[in-house]
N, C-alpha and C positions, 0 to 999 in steps of 0.2 A: 358544689359547696367546696369538695377538697380541692379542685383545681383553683378556685379563687384564694384559697388559703395558701397553696402551693405558690401561686403567682405573687402574693403579697409578701411571703417570706423571701423568695428570690429577688423582689424588687428592693427590698430592704437592704440585703446585701450585709457586709460587715462594715464596721466603723474604720475609717482610714487610720493607720498608725501614726503617732505623734513623732517628733525628733527623739532620737536615742532608742526608739522601740527596736526589738530585734525583728528582723524581716527576712524574707527569702528572695523577693523580687519587688521592683519599684513600684508596681501598680497597688501593692498593699499599703503604701505610704500616703501621707497627707500630700495635697498639692504643692509643688515646689520642692519636694524632697525626693531623693533617690535612695534605693537600697545599696549602700556602700560598705565596702570591706573595711574591717577595723584590724591593724596589725600590731603585733608586739614584737619589738627588737630585742635580740638575746646575742650579744656580742656582734658578729658581723652578719648574723642572718636574721630573717624577719619571717614571721609566721602569722598567717591570717587566722585570727581567733573567733571571727564572727561578721555578721553583716548587720548594720542598722539603718535607719531611716535618718538621713542627714543630707548635708550639703558639702561641697568641696570648698576649700578656702586657701588662702594664701597666708593669712595670719589672723590672730585672735579677733581683731575687729570685724572680720567677716562672720563670725560666729554669734555676734551679739543679737541678730535678729532671732536666733533660736531660744535665747534666755541667757541670764546673768552667769550660768555656771557651765556655758560651753566654750571650749578652747580648740585651737586649731592643732591636730597633731599629725605628724608625719605618717603615712601608710607604707604598705610594703611596695606599692607602684610609685608611679611619679606624682599622683594626687595626694593632697593633704585633705584630711577629713575632719569635720567639726564632731568633737566628742563631748559628752557631759562629764564633767568632773564631780567627784563624790564631795558632798557637803559635810563638814564636821558635826 
């Protein structure tokens, strides 16, 4: 009985993380999303402030598939990342 319970718990796993959720690796994110670094620029330098489930983009229109509050932001590397903006 205990083995069946353990197998049932293991099979369920965890729920995939949605867009903008904090992550550590891509396999934690929903299908189609990757765990990407979010950067913050300060003068001429850029610092990675975290990783979130998202997609890469070239402009805001690429982010619309994630929802109306997502915009395309420059990252610390060459890729731009869709990030969720705060709503008033």
